[in-house]
C-alpha positions in Angstrom: 0.0 0.0 0.0 1.3 3.4 -0.9 2.0 6.0 1.7 -0.5 8.9 1.6 0.9 12.0 -0.2 4.0 10.3 -1.7 2.7 10.0 -5.2 1.3 13.6 -5.0 4.7 14.9 -3.8 6.4 13.0 -6.7 4.0 14.6 -9.2 4.7 18.1 -7.8 8.4 17.5 -7.9 8.3 16.4 -11.5 6.2 19.4 -12.5 8.4 21.9 -10.6 11.5 20.2 -11.8 10.7 21.5 -15.3 10.9 25.1 -14.1 13.8 27.3 -12.9 12.4 27.2 -9.4 15.2 25.8 -7.1 13.9 22.6 -5.5 15.4 19.3 -4.6 15.0 17.3 -7.8 13.2 14.0 -7.8 15.8 11.3 -8.6 13.7 8.2 -8.2 10.3 6.9 -7.0 9.5 3.3 -6.0 6.8 1.6 -8.0 4.8 0.9 -4.9 4.7 4.6 -3.9 6.5 4.2 -0.6 9.8 5.7 -1.4 11.1 8.9 -3.0 14.7 9.7 -3.6 15.4 13.5 -3.8 18.5 15.4 -4.5 20.5 16.5 -1.4 21.1 20.2 -1.4 24.2 21.1 0.6 24.3 24.4 2.5 23.1 26.3 5.5 19.4 27.1 6.1 18.3 30.7 6.3 17.6 30.0 10.0 21.2 28.9 10.5 22.6 31.9 8.7 20.5 34.3 10.7 21.7 32.8 14.0 25.1 34.2 13.4 24.7 37.3 11.2 22.4 39.1 8.8 21.9 38.0 5.2 24.4 39.2 2.6 23.0 41.5 -0.1 23.0 38.5 -2.5 21.1 36.3 -0.1 18.5 39.0 0.7 18.0 39.8 -3.0 17.8 36.0 -3.8 15.1 35.5 -1.2 13.0 38.3 -2.8 13.7 36.9 -6.3 12.6 33.4 -5.2 9.4 34.8 -3.8 8.7 36.7 -7.0 9.3 33.6 -9.1 6.7 31.7 -7.1 4.2 34.5 -7.3 4.7 34.9 -11.1 4.0 31.2 -11.6 1.0 31.1 -9.3 2.9 28.6 -7.1 2.7 28.5 -3.4 5.6 27.5 -1.2 6.6 27.7 2.4 9.6 30.0 2.3 10.2 29.9 6.0 13.8 30.2 7.3 14.1 26.5 8.1 12.9 25.5 4.6 15.5 27.4 2.5 19.0 26.2 1.9 21.6 28.7 0.6 23.5 27.1 -2.2 26.9 28.8 -1.6 28.5 27.7 -4.9 25.4 28.7 -7.0 24.7 31.9 -5.0 21.0 31.1 -4.8 18.4 29.6 -2.4 
């Protein structure tokens, strides 16, 4: 029996994966709907960054840009500090 919500999450990840919105990409999905394998995104969360200092200008601008991209596409997302990972090498959330 599939775990509730797993197939829906997989469908969302496949759809969003075709956009320029930065999300953990779906790498694999089990046939039985019990397991998803998503890309690991290395970096510090916004919460961790704000524990020690303020955002850099690039981080602040990136958060605003990310929110604007979601709004433009009519997509909702929880952009809470604990949900965003700063990708240092890509200079983006």
